[in-house]
PDB file of N, CA, C and O in Angstrom:
ATOM      1  N   MET A   1     -78.294  22.846 -77.210  1.00  0.00           N
ATOM      2  CA  MET A   1     -77.860  24.223 -77.170  1.00  0.00           C
ATOM      3  C   MET A   1     -78.099  24.958 -78.488  1.00  0.00           C
ATOM      4  O   MET A   1     -78.356  26.162 -78.456  1.00  0.00           O
ATOM      5  N   PRO A   2     -78.028  24.301 -79.634  1.00  0.00           N
ATOM      6  CA  PRO A   2     -78.261  25.005 -80.896  1.00  0.00           C
ATOM      7  C   PRO A   2     -79.643  25.662 -80.951  1.00  0.00           C
ATOM      8  O   PRO A   2     -79.796  26.721 -81.559  1.00  0.00           O
ATOM      9  N   ASP A   3     -80.646  25.048 -80.327  1.00  0.00           N
ATOM     10  CA  ASP A   3     -81.975  25.647 -80.319  1.00  0.00           C
ATOM     11  C   ASP A   3     -81.967  26.970 -79.555  1.00  0.00           C
ATOM     12  O   ASP A   3     -82.623  27.928 -79.962  1.00  0.00           O
ATOM     13  N   VAL A   4     -81.230  27.022 -78.456  1.00  0.00           N
ATOM     14  CA  VAL A   4     -81.140  28.239 -77.659  1.00  0.00           C
ATOM     15  C   VAL A   4     -80.463  29.334 -78.477  1.00  0.00           C
ATOM     16  O   VAL A   4     -80.928  30.474 -78.487  1.00  0.00           O
ATOM     17  N   ASP A   5     -79.366  28.999 -79.167  1.00  0.00           N
ATOM     18  CA  ASP A   5     -78.668  29.973 -80.002  1.00  0.00           C
ATOM     19  C   ASP A   5     -79.579  30.503 -81.100  1.00  0.00           C
ATOM     20  O   ASP A   5     -79.593  31.700 -81.387  1.00  0.00           O
ATOM     21  N   HIS A   6     -80.325  29.617 -81.699  1.00  0.00           N
ATOM     22  CA  HIS A   6     -81.259  30.020 -82.754  1.00  0.00           C
ATOM     23  C   HIS A   6     -82.348  30.941 -82.191  1.00  0.00           C
ATOM     24  O   HIS A   6     -82.711  31.937 -82.818  1.00  0.00           O
ATOM     25  N   GLU A   7     -82.857  30.606 -81.023  1.00  0.00           N
ATOM     26  CA  GLU A   7     -83.884  31.441 -80.396  1.00  0.00           C
ATOM     27  C   GLU A   7     -83.345  32.825 -80.064  1.00  0.00           C
ATOM     28  O   GLU A   7     -84.039  33.824 -80.252  1.00  0.00           O
ATOM     29  N   ILE A   8     -82.116  32.890 -79.572  1.00  0.00           N
ATOM     30  CA  ILE A   8     -81.509  34.182 -79.243  1.00  0.00           C
ATOM     31  C   ILE A   8     -81.341  35.022 -80.497  1.00  0.00           C
ATOM     32  O   ILE A   8     -81.652  36.213 -80.492  1.00  0.00           O
ATOM     33  N   LEU A   9     -80.858  34.425 -81.554  1.00  0.00           N
ATOM     34  CA  LEU A   9     -80.710  35.160 -82.815  1.00  0.00           C
ATOM     35  C   LEU A   9     -82.063  35.641 -83.334  1.00  0.00           C
ATOM     36  O   LEU A   9     -82.175  36.768 -83.816  1.00  0.00           O
ATOM     37  N   GLU A  10     -83.062  34.818 -83.242  1.00  0.00           N
ATOM     38  CA  GLU A  10     -84.399  35.200 -83.686  1.00  0.00           C
ATOM     39  C   GLU A  10     -84.948  36.344 -82.840  1.00  0.00           C
ATOM     40  O   GLU A  10     -85.560  37.267 -83.379  1.00  0.00           O
ATOM     41  N   LEU A  11     -84.741  36.300 -81.538  1.00  0.00           N
ATOM     42  CA  LEU A  11     -85.192  37.385 -80.656  1.00  0.00           C
ATOM     43  C   LEU A  11     -84.454  38.687 -80.966  1.00  0.00           C
ATOM     44  O   LEU A  11     -85.063  39.757 -80.974  1.00  0.00           O
ATOM     45  N   LYS A  12     -83.149  38.602 -81.220  1.00  0.00           N
ATOM     46  CA  LYS A  12     -82.389  39.795 -81.586  1.00  0.00           C
ATOM     47  C   LYS A  12     -82.905  40.391 -82.894  1.00  0.00           C
ATOM     48  O   LYS A  12     -83.022  41.609 -83.020  1.00  0.00           O
ATOM     49  N   ARG A  13     -83.206  39.548 -83.845  1.00  0.00           N
ATOM     50  CA  ARG A  13     -83.744  40.005 -85.121  1.00  0.00           C
ATOM     51  C   ARG A  13     -85.088  40.691 -84.920  1.00  0.00           C
ATOM     52  O   ARG A  13     -85.353  41.745 -85.498  1.00  0.00           O
ATOM     53  N   ARG A  14     -85.923  40.090 -84.104  1.00  0.00           N
ATOM     54  CA  ARG A  14     -87.256  40.641 -83.836  1.00  0.00           C
ATOM     55  C   ARG A  14     -87.175  41.975 -83.094  1.00  0.00           C
ATOM     56  O   ARG A  14     -87.930  42.897 -83.405  1.00  0.00           O
ATOM     57  N   VAL A  15     -86.282  42.088 -82.130  1.00  0.00           N
ATOM     58  CA  VAL A  15     -86.106  43.351 -81.403  1.00  0.00           C
ATOM     59  C   VAL A  15     -85.648  44.442 -82.370  1.00  0.00           C
ATOM     60  O   VAL A  15     -86.160  45.560 -82.326  1.00  0.00           O
ATOM     61  N   ALA A  16     -84.699  44.132 -83.233  1.00  0.00           N
ATOM     62  CA  ALA A  16     -84.219  45.114 -84.216  1.00  0.00           C
ATOM     63  C   ALA A  16     -85.362  45.558 -85.128  1.00  0.00           C
ATOM     64  O   ALA A  16     -85.479  46.741 -85.451  1.00  0.00           O
ATOM     65  N   GLN A  17     -86.189  44.625 -85.535  1.00  0.00           N
ATOM     66  CA  GLN A  17     -87.332  44.945 -86.386  1.00  0.00           C
ATOM     67  C   GLN A  17     -88.322  45.855 -85.650  1.00  0.00           C
ATOM     68  O   GLN A  17     -88.809  46.831 -86.221  1.00  0.00           O
ATOM     69  N   LEU A  18     -88.613  45.543 -84.409  1.00  0.00           N
ATOM     70  CA  LEU A  18     -89.528  46.371 -83.617  1.00  0.00           C
ATOM     71  C   LEU A  18     -88.960  47.769 -83.379  1.00  0.00           C
ATOM     72  O   LEU A  18     -89.691  48.757 -83.447  1.00  0.00           O
ATOM     73  N   GLU A  19     -87.672  47.852 -83.103  1.00  0.00           N
ATOM     74  CA  GLU A  19     -87.049  49.160 -82.911  1.00  0.00           C
ATOM     75  C   GLU A  19     -87.154  49.999 -84.185  1.00  0.00           C
ATOM     76  O   GLU A  19     -87.408  51.202 -84.127  1.00  0.00           O
ATOM     77  N   SER A  20     -86.962  49.367 -85.306  1.00  0.00           N
ATOM     78  CA  SER A  20     -87.073  50.068 -86.588  1.00  0.00           C
ATOM     79  C   SER A  20     -88.500  50.561 -86.819  1.00  0.00           C
ATOM     80  O   SER A  20     -88.704  51.683 -87.283  1.00  0.00           O
ATOM     81  N   GLN A  21     -89.472  49.737 -86.501  1.00  0.00           N
ATOM     82  CA  GLN A  21     -90.873  50.130 -86.660  1.00  0.00           C
ATOM     83  C   GLN A  21     -91.237  51.286 -85.725  1.00  0.00           C
ATOM     84  O   GLN A  21     -91.944  52.209 -86.127  1.00  0.00           O
ATOM     85  N   ILE A  22     -90.764  51.237 -84.503  1.00  0.00           N
ATOM     86  CA  ILE A  22     -91.045  52.313 -83.544  1.00  0.00           C
ATOM     87  C   ILE A  22     -90.408  53.613 -84.013  1.00  0.00           C
ATOM     88  O   ILE A  22     -91.038  54.669 -83.953  1.00  0.00           O
ATOM     89  N   ALA A  23     -89.165  53.546 -84.479  1.00  0.00           N
ATOM     90  CA  ALA A  23     -88.489  54.745 -84.985  1.00  0.00           C
ATOM     91  C   ALA A  23     -89.271  55.335 -86.160  1.00  0.00           C
ATOM     92  O   ALA A  23     -89.413  56.554 -86.260  1.00  0.00           O
ATOM     93  N   PHE A  24     -89.773  54.483 -87.040  1.00  0.00           N
ATOM     94  CA  PHE A  24     -90.582  54.932 -88.176  1.00  0.00           C
ATOM     95  C   PHE A  24     -91.837  55.656 -87.694  1.00  0.00           C
ATOM     96  O   PHE A  24     -92.164  56.733 -88.193  1.00  0.00           O
ATOM     97  N   LEU A  25     -92.529  55.076 -86.737  1.00  0.00           N
ATOM     98  CA  LEU A  25     -93.750  55.694 -86.211  1.00  0.00           C
ATOM     99  C   LEU A  25     -93.459  57.036 -85.543  1.00  0.00           C
ATOM    100  O   LEU A  25     -94.172  58.014 -85.769  1.00  0.00           O
ATOM    101  N   ILE A  26     -92.426  57.081 -84.732  1.00  0.00           N
ATOM    102  CA  ILE A  26     -92.068  58.320 -84.043  1.00  0.00           C
ATOM    103  C   ILE A  26     -91.761  59.409 -85.059  1.00  0.00           C
ATOM    104  O   ILE A  26     -92.231  60.540 -84.933  1.00  0.00           O
ATOM    105  N   ARG A  27     -90.972  59.060 -86.063  1.00  0.00           N
ATOM    106  CA  ARG A  27     -90.612  60.021 -87.104  1.00  0.00           C
ATOM    107  C   ARG A  27     -91.837  60.525 -87.851  1.00  0.00           C
ATOM    108  O   ARG A  27     -91.997  61.731 -88.041  1.00  0.00           O
ATOM    109  N   ASN A  28     -92.694  59.621 -88.272  1.00  0.00           N
ATOM    110  CA  ASN A  28     -93.833  59.982 -89.111  1.00  0.00           C
ATOM    111  C   ASN A  28     -94.991  60.612 -88.346  1.00  0.00           C
ATOM    112  O   ASN A  28     -95.848  61.262 -88.944  1.00  0.00           O
ATOM    113  N   LEU A  29     -95.021  60.428 -87.053  1.00  0.00           N
ATOM    114  CA  LEU A  29     -96.045  61.085 -86.240  1.00  0.00           C
ATOM    115  C   LEU A  29     -95.551  62.424 -85.691  1.00  0.00           C
ATOM    116  O   LEU A  29     -96.287  63.137 -85.009  1.00  0.00           O
ATOM    117  N   GLY A  30     -94.296  62.752 -85.998  1.00  0.00           N
ATOM    118  CA  GLY A  30     -93.737  64.015 -85.553  1.00  0.00           C
ATOM    119  C   GLY A  30     -93.502  64.072 -84.054  1.00  0.00           C
ATOM    120  O   GLY A  30     -93.518  65.149 -83.459  1.00  0.00           O
ATOM    121  N   LEU A  31     -93.287  62.931 -83.454  1.00  0.00           N
ATOM    122  CA  LEU A  31     -93.067  62.879 -82.011  1.00  0.00           C
ATOM    123  C   LEU A  31     -91.585  63.018 -81.698  1.00  0.00           C
ATOM    124  O   LEU A  31     -90.729  62.758 -82.545  1.00  0.00           O
ATOM    125  N   GLU A  32     -91.298  63.428 -80.479  1.00  0.00           N
ATOM    126  CA  GLU A  32     -89.927  63.454 -80.005  1.00  0.00           C
ATOM    127  C   GLU A  32     -89.776  62.380 -78.944  1.00  0.00           C
ATOM    128  O   GLU A  32     -90.643  62.204 -78.089  1.00  0.00           O
ATOM    129  N   TYR A  33     -88.689  61.682 -79.011  1.00  0.00           N
ATOM    130  CA  TYR A  33     -88.429  60.636 -78.033  1.00  0.00           C
ATOM    131  C   TYR A  33     -87.027  60.842 -77.488  1.00  0.00           C
ATOM    132  O   TYR A  33     -86.054  60.757 -78.237  1.00  0.00           O
ATOM    133  N   PRO A  34     -86.910  61.112 -76.195  1.00  0.00           N
ATOM    134  CA  PRO A  34     -85.578  61.358 -75.636  1.00  0.00           C
ATOM    135  C   PRO A  34     -84.722  60.100 -75.685  1.00  0.00           C
ATOM    136  O   PRO A  34     -85.216  58.980 -75.556  1.00  0.00           O
ATOM    137  N   GLU A  35     -83.448  60.312 -75.872  1.00  0.00           N
ATOM    138  CA  GLU A  35     -82.507  59.197 -75.864  1.00  0.00           C
ATOM    139  C   GLU A  35     -82.485  58.560 -74.480  1.00  0.00           C
ATOM    140  O   GLU A  35     -82.631  59.261 -73.478  1.00  0.00           O
ATOM    141  N   PRO A  36     -82.305  57.249 -74.409  1.00  0.00           N
ATOM    142  CA  PRO A  36     -82.221  56.597 -73.105  1.00  0.00           C
ATOM    143  C   PRO A  36     -81.064  57.166 -72.283  1.00  0.00           C
ATOM    144  O   PRO A  36     -80.045  57.600 -72.821  1.00  0.00           O
ATOM    145  N   SER A  37     -81.249  57.151 -71.014  1.00  0.00           N
ATOM    146  CA  SER A  37     -80.247  57.678 -70.100  1.00  0.00           C
ATOM    147  C   SER A  37     -78.993  56.812 -70.117  1.00  0.00           C
ATOM    148  O   SER A  37     -79.051  55.594 -70.290  1.00  0.00           O
ATOM    149  N   THR A  38     -77.878  57.472 -69.936  1.00  0.00           N
ATOM    150  CA  THR A  38     -76.616  56.736 -69.836  1.00  0.00           C
ATOM    151  C   THR A  38     -76.066  56.829 -68.419  1.00  0.00           C
ATOM    152  O   THR A  38     -74.881  56.588 -68.188  1.00  0.00           O
ATOM    153  N   TRP A  39     -76.926  57.177 -67.481  1.00  0.00           N
ATOM    154  CA  TRP A  39     -76.493  57.306 -66.097  1.00  0.00           C
ATOM    155  C   TRP A  39     -76.075  55.961 -65.535  1.00  0.00           C
ATOM    156  O   TRP A  39     -76.686  54.928 -65.810  1.00  0.00           O
ATOM    157  N   GLU A  40     -75.036  56.000 -64.756  1.00  0.00           N
ATOM    158  CA  GLU A  40     -74.565  54.816 -64.039  1.00  0.00           C
ATOM    159  C   GLU A  40     -75.174  54.843 -62.633  1.00  0.00           C
ATOM    160  O   GLU A  40     -75.365  55.909 -62.047  1.00  0.00           O
ATOM    161  N   VAL A  41     -75.469  53.676 -62.116  1.00  0.00           N
ATOM    162  CA  VAL A  41     -76.042  53.582 -60.779  1.00  0.00           C
ATOM    163  C   VAL A  41     -75.001  52.961 -59.858  1.00  0.00           C
ATOM    164  O   VAL A  41     -74.531  51.847 -60.086  1.00  0.00           O
ATOM    165  N   SER A  42     -74.655  53.696 -58.826  1.00  0.00           N
ATOM    166  CA  SER A  42     -73.646  53.198 -57.891  1.00  0.00           C
ATOM    167  C   SER A  42     -74.254  52.112 -57.003  1.00  0.00           C
ATOM    168  O   SER A  42     -75.470  52.057 -56.824  1.00  0.00           O
ATOM    169  N   PRO A  43     -73.405  51.256 -56.454  1.00  0.00           N
ATOM    170  CA  PRO A  43     -73.903  50.228 -55.531  1.00  0.00           C
ATOM    171  C   PRO A  43     -74.621  50.838 -54.326  1.00  0.00           C
ATOM    172  O   PRO A  43     -75.569  50.251 -53.804  1.00  0.00           O
ATOM    173  N   ARG A  44     -74.171  52.012 -53.887  1.00  0.00           N
ATOM    174  CA  ARG A  44     -74.821  52.669 -52.743  1.00  0.00           C
ATOM    175  C   ARG A  44     -76.270  53.025 -53.082  1.00  0.00           C
ATOM    176  O   ARG A  44     -77.168  52.849 -52.259  1.00  0.00           O
ATOM    177  N   ILE A  45     -76.487  53.526 -54.295  1.00  0.00           N
ATOM    178  CA  ILE A  45     -77.853  53.878 -54.705  1.00  0.00           C
ATOM    179  C   ILE A  45     -78.715  52.621 -54.807  1.00  0.00           C
ATOM    180  O   ILE A  45     -79.852  52.608 -54.336  1.00  0.00           O
ATOM    181  N   MET A  46     -78.181  51.575 -55.415  1.00  0.00           N
ATOM    182  CA  MET A  46     -78.948  50.331 -55.542  1.00  0.00           C
ATOM    183  C   MET A  46     -79.307  49.772 -54.181  1.00  0.00           C
ATOM    184  O   MET A  46     -80.402  49.240 -53.996  1.00  0.00           O
ATOM    185  N   ASP A  47     -78.397  49.886 -53.229  1.00  0.00           N
ATOM    186  CA  ASP A  47     -78.676  49.412 -51.875  1.00  0.00           C
ATOM    187  C   ASP A  47     -79.837  50.198 -51.267  1.00  0.00           C
ATOM    188  O   ASP A  47     -80.728  49.616 -50.647  1.00  0.00           O
ATOM    189  N   LEU A  48     -79.824  51.515 -51.445  1.00  0.00           N
ATOM    190  CA  LEU A  48     -80.921  52.340 -50.917  1.00  0.00           C
ATOM    191  C   LEU A  48     -82.252  51.970 -51.570  1.00  0.00           C
ATOM    192  O   LEU A  48     -83.278  51.883 -50.895  1.00  0.00           O
ATOM    193  N   VAL A  49     -82.231  51.756 -52.873  1.00  0.00           N
ATOM    194  CA  VAL A  49     -83.463  51.374 -53.587  1.00  0.00           C
ATOM    195  C   VAL A  49     -83.983  50.044 -53.060  1.00  0.00           C
ATOM    196  O   VAL A  49     -85.174  49.900 -52.783  1.00  0.00           O
ATOM    197  N   ARG A  50     -83.090  49.082 -52.926  1.00  0.00           N
ATOM    198  CA  ARG A  50     -83.496  47.752 -52.430  1.00  0.00           C
ATOM    199  C   ARG A  50     -84.092  47.820 -51.031  1.00  0.00           C
ATOM    200  O   ARG A  50     -84.991  47.051 -50.692  1.00  0.00           O
ATOM    201  N   ARG A  51     -83.582  48.749 -50.218  1.00  0.00           N
ATOM    202  CA  ARG A  51     -84.073  48.883 -48.845  1.00  0.00           C
ATOM    203  C   ARG A  51     -85.284  49.803 -48.745  1.00  0.00           C
ATOM    204  O   ARG A  51     -85.766  50.080 -47.646  1.00  0.00           O
ATOM    205  N   GLY A  52     -85.778  50.277 -49.887  1.00  0.00           N
ATOM    206  CA  GLY A  52     -86.969  51.118 -49.890  1.00  0.00           C
ATOM    207  C   GLY A  52     -86.721  52.547 -49.461  1.00  0.00           C
ATOM    208  O   GLY A  52     -87.664  53.252 -49.099  1.00  0.00           O
ATOM    209  N   LYS A  53     -85.484  52.990 -49.493  1.00  0.00           N
ATOM    210  CA  LYS A  53     -85.140  54.349 -49.074  1.00  0.00           C
ATOM    211  C   LYS A  53     -85.054  55.250 -50.309  1.00  0.00           C
ATOM    212  O   LYS A  53     -83.983  55.707 -50.706  1.00  0.00           O
ATOM    213  N   LYS A  54     -86.214  55.479 -50.887  1.00  0.00           N
ATOM    214  CA  LYS A  54     -86.321  56.192 -52.157  1.00  0.00           C
ATOM    215  C   LYS A  54     -85.794  57.627 -52.077  1.00  0.00           C
ATOM    216  O   LYS A  54     -85.035  58.051 -52.949  1.00  0.00           O
ATOM    217  N   ILE A  55     -86.178  58.368 -51.062  1.00  0.00           N
ATOM    218  CA  ILE A  55     -85.766  59.767 -50.957  1.00  0.00           C
ATOM    219  C   ILE A  55     -84.242  59.867 -50.838  1.00  0.00           C
ATOM    220  O   ILE A  55     -83.616  60.712 -51.479  1.00  0.00           O
ATOM    221  N   GLU A  56     -83.658  59.004 -50.018  1.00  0.00           N
ATOM    222  CA  GLU A  56     -82.205  59.009 -49.875  1.00  0.00           C
ATOM    223  C   GLU A  56     -81.528  58.628 -51.199  1.00  0.00           C
ATOM    224  O   GLU A  56     -80.495  59.189 -51.562  1.00  0.00           O
ATOM    225  N   ALA A  57     -82.124  57.671 -51.909  1.00  0.00           N
ATOM    226  CA  ALA A  57     -81.570  57.250 -53.198  1.00  0.00           C
ATOM    227  C   ALA A  57     -81.631  58.398 -54.205  1.00  0.00           C
ATOM    228  O   ALA A  57     -80.677  58.615 -54.953  1.00  0.00           O
ATOM    229  N   ILE A  58     -82.739  59.131 -54.229  1.00  0.00           N
ATOM    230  CA  ILE A  58     -82.870  60.268 -55.138  1.00  0.00           C
ATOM    231  C   ILE A  58     -81.836  61.339 -54.784  1.00  0.00           C
ATOM    232  O   ILE A  58     -81.174  61.882 -55.669  1.00  0.00           O
ATOM    233  N   ARG A  59     -81.699  61.635 -53.512  1.00  0.00           N
ATOM    234  CA  ARG A  59     -80.736  62.647 -53.059  1.00  0.00           C
ATOM    235  C   ARG A  59     -79.307  62.265 -53.477  1.00  0.00           C
ATOM    236  O   ARG A  59     -78.579  63.097 -54.018  1.00  0.00           O
ATOM    237  N   LEU A  60     -78.912  61.025 -53.229  1.00  0.00           N
ATOM    238  CA  LEU A  60     -77.569  60.575 -53.583  1.00  0.00           C
ATOM    239  C   LEU A  60     -77.379  60.558 -55.096  1.00  0.00           C
ATOM    240  O   LEU A  60     -76.320  60.937 -55.594  1.00  0.00           O
ATOM    241  N   PHE A  61     -78.396  60.122 -55.823  1.00  0.00           N
ATOM    242  CA  PHE A  61     -78.315  60.091 -57.286  1.00  0.00           C
ATOM    243  C   PHE A  61     -78.079  61.497 -57.837  1.00  0.00           C
ATOM    244  O   PHE A  61     -77.266  61.687 -58.741  1.00  0.00           O
ATOM    245  N   ARG A  62     -78.789  62.474 -57.291  1.00  0.00           N
ATOM    246  CA  ARG A  62     -78.612  63.861 -57.729  1.00  0.00           C
ATOM    247  C   ARG A  62     -77.203  64.350 -57.424  1.00  0.00           C
ATOM    248  O   ARG A  62     -76.597  65.053 -58.232  1.00  0.00           O
ATOM    249  N   GLN A  63     -76.686  63.981 -56.266  1.00  0.00           N
ATOM    250  CA  GLN A  63     -75.316  64.384 -55.904  1.00  0.00           C
ATOM    251  C   GLN A  63     -74.297  63.769 -56.856  1.00  0.00           C
ATOM    252  O   GLN A  63     -73.347  64.431 -57.275  1.00  0.00           O
ATOM    253  N   GLU A  64     -74.501  62.498 -57.193  1.00  0.00           N
ATOM    254  CA  GLU A  64     -73.533  61.785 -58.030  1.00  0.00           C
ATOM    255  C   GLU A  64     -73.602  62.194 -59.500  1.00  0.00           C
ATOM    256  O   GLU A  64     -72.581  62.188 -60.188  1.00  0.00           O
ATOM    257  N   THR A  65     -74.789  62.547 -59.988  1.00  0.00           N
ATOM    258  CA  THR A  65     -74.958  62.777 -61.423  1.00  0.00           C
ATOM    259  C   THR A  65     -75.226  64.227 -61.801  1.00  0.00           C
ATOM    260  O   THR A  65     -75.015  64.612 -62.951  1.00  0.00           O
ATOM    261  N   GLY A  66     -75.683  65.031 -60.859  1.00  0.00           N
ATOM    262  CA  GLY A  66     -76.067  66.397 -61.191  1.00  0.00           C
ATOM    263  C   GLY A  66     -77.447  66.477 -61.830  1.00  0.00           C
ATOM    264  O   GLY A  66     -77.826  67.527 -62.349  1.00  0.00           O
ATOM    265  N   ALA A  67     -78.197  65.394 -61.800  1.00  0.00           N
ATOM    266  CA  ALA A  67     -79.533  65.353 -62.395  1.00  0.00           C
ATOM    267  C   ALA A  67     -80.492  66.242 -61.622  1.00  0.00           C
ATOM    268  O   ALA A  67     -80.314  66.485 -60.428  1.00  0.00           O
ATOM    269  N   GLY A  68     -81.514  66.723 -62.324  1.00  0.00           N
ATOM    270  CA  GLY A  68     -82.561  67.490 -61.676  1.00  0.00           C
ATOM    271  C   GLY A  68     -83.464  66.578 -60.854  1.00  0.00           C
ATOM    272  O   GLY A  68     -83.410  65.354 -60.970  1.00  0.00           O
ATOM    273  N   LEU A  69     -84.287  67.197 -60.029  1.00  0.00           N
ATOM    274  CA  LEU A  69     -85.158  66.429 -59.141  1.00  0.00           C
ATOM    275  C   LEU A  69     -86.109  65.528 -59.915  1.00  0.00           C
ATOM    276  O   LEU A  69     -86.242  64.349 -59.587  1.00  0.00           O
ATOM    277  N   LYS A  70     -86.767  66.058 -60.931  1.00  0.00           N
ATOM    278  CA  LYS A  70     -87.747  65.273 -61.700  1.00  0.00           C
ATOM    279  C   LYS A  70     -87.075  64.068 -62.371  1.00  0.00           C
ATOM    280  O   LYS A  70     -87.568  62.943 -62.284  1.00  0.00           O
ATOM    281  N   ASP A  71     -85.940  64.321 -63.043  1.00  0.00           N
ATOM    282  CA  ASP A  71     -85.239  63.226 -63.722  1.00  0.00           C
ATOM    283  C   ASP A  71     -84.746  62.179 -62.726  1.00  0.00           C
ATOM    284  O   ASP A  71     -84.842  60.976 -62.973  1.00  0.00           O
ATOM    285  N   ALA A  72     -84.219  62.652 -61.599  1.00  0.00           N
ATOM    286  CA  ALA A  72     -83.720  61.714 -60.593  1.00  0.00           C
ATOM    287  C   ALA A  72     -84.849  60.863 -60.031  1.00  0.00           C
ATOM    288  O   ALA A  72     -84.699  59.652 -59.865  1.00  0.00           O
ATOM    289  N   LYS A  73     -85.980  61.497 -59.740  1.00  0.00           N
ATOM    290  CA  LYS A  73     -87.133  60.767 -59.195  1.00  0.00           C
ATOM    291  C   LYS A  73     -87.604  59.706 -60.181  1.00  0.00           C
ATOM    292  O   LYS A  73     -87.828  58.555 -59.806  1.00  0.00           O
ATOM    293  N   GLU A  74     -87.753  60.098 -61.443  1.00  0.00           N
ATOM    294  CA  GLU A  74     -88.216  59.146 -62.460  1.00  0.00           C
ATOM    295  C   GLU A  74     -87.225  58.001 -62.632  1.00  0.00           C
ATOM    296  O   GLU A  74     -87.617  56.844 -62.777  1.00  0.00           O
ATOM    297  N   PHE A  75     -85.934  58.337 -62.616  1.00  0.00           N
ATOM    298  CA  PHE A  75     -84.934  57.292 -62.804  1.00  0.00           C
ATOM    299  C   PHE A  75     -84.934  56.312 -61.634  1.00  0.00           C
ATOM    300  O   PHE A  75     -84.913  55.099 -61.842  1.00  0.00           O
ATOM    301  N   ILE A  76     -84.958  56.826 -60.417  1.00  0.00           N
ATOM    302  CA  ILE A  76     -84.971  55.948 -59.242  1.00  0.00           C
ATOM    303  C   ILE A  76     -86.230  55.101 -59.222  1.00  0.00           C
ATOM    304  O   ILE A  76     -86.174  53.916 -58.894  1.00  0.00           O
ATOM    305  N   GLU A  77     -87.365  55.694 -59.567  1.00  0.00           N
ATOM    306  CA  GLU A  77     -88.614  54.928 -59.613  1.00  0.00           C
ATOM    307  C   GLU A  77     -88.542  53.820 -60.675  1.00  0.00           C
ATOM    308  O   GLU A  77     -89.166  52.771 -60.512  1.00  0.00           O
ATOM    309  N   SER A  78     -87.802  54.039 -61.739  1.00  0.00           N
ATOM    310  CA  SER A  78     -87.671  52.995 -62.764  1.00  0.00           C
ATOM    311  C   SER A  78     -86.862  51.798 -62.250  1.00  0.00           C
ATOM    312  O   SER A  78     -86.937  50.706 -62.812  1.00  0.00           O
ATOM    313  N   LEU A  79     -86.095  52.009 -61.188  1.00  0.00           N
ATOM    314  CA  LEU A  79     -85.291  50.921 -60.602  1.00  0.00           C
ATOM    315  C   LEU A  79     -86.095  50.113 -59.584  1.00  0.00           C
ATOM    316  O   LEU A  79     -85.687  49.019 -59.194  1.00  0.00           O
ATOM    317  N   GLU A  80     -87.231  50.651 -59.156  1.00  0.00           N
ATOM    318  CA  GLU A  80     -88.038  49.990 -58.114  1.00  0.00           C
ATOM    319  C   GLU A  80     -88.951  48.928 -58.715  1.00  0.00           C
ATOM    320  O   GLU A  80     -90.143  49.164 -58.913  1.00  0.00           O
ATOM    321  N   THR A  81     -88.395  47.777 -59.000  1.00  0.00           N
ATOM    322  CA  THR A  81     -89.244  46.697 -59.506  1.00  0.00           C
ATOM    323  C   THR A  81     -88.916  45.394 -58.856  1.00  0.00           C
ATOM    324  O   THR A  81     -89.537  44.376 -59.164  1.00  0.00           O
TER     325      THR A  81
END
């Protein structure tokens, strides 16, 4: 188990390093990067996504969150994997 703990710590360190490098690049290239969404996904929406009912999932997501159509579509599509 100690090897697993060490690997997890190393991965966390590497992710932090990569995030720092990306932030540096974004800043120095003058790019804007939107903050990640903090939207919660209800079990009903996840069920619709799993069943391939994308339009219904987008409609319900918009009702629950007040998100616009474009944002809702992109968010639901990000769940389809």
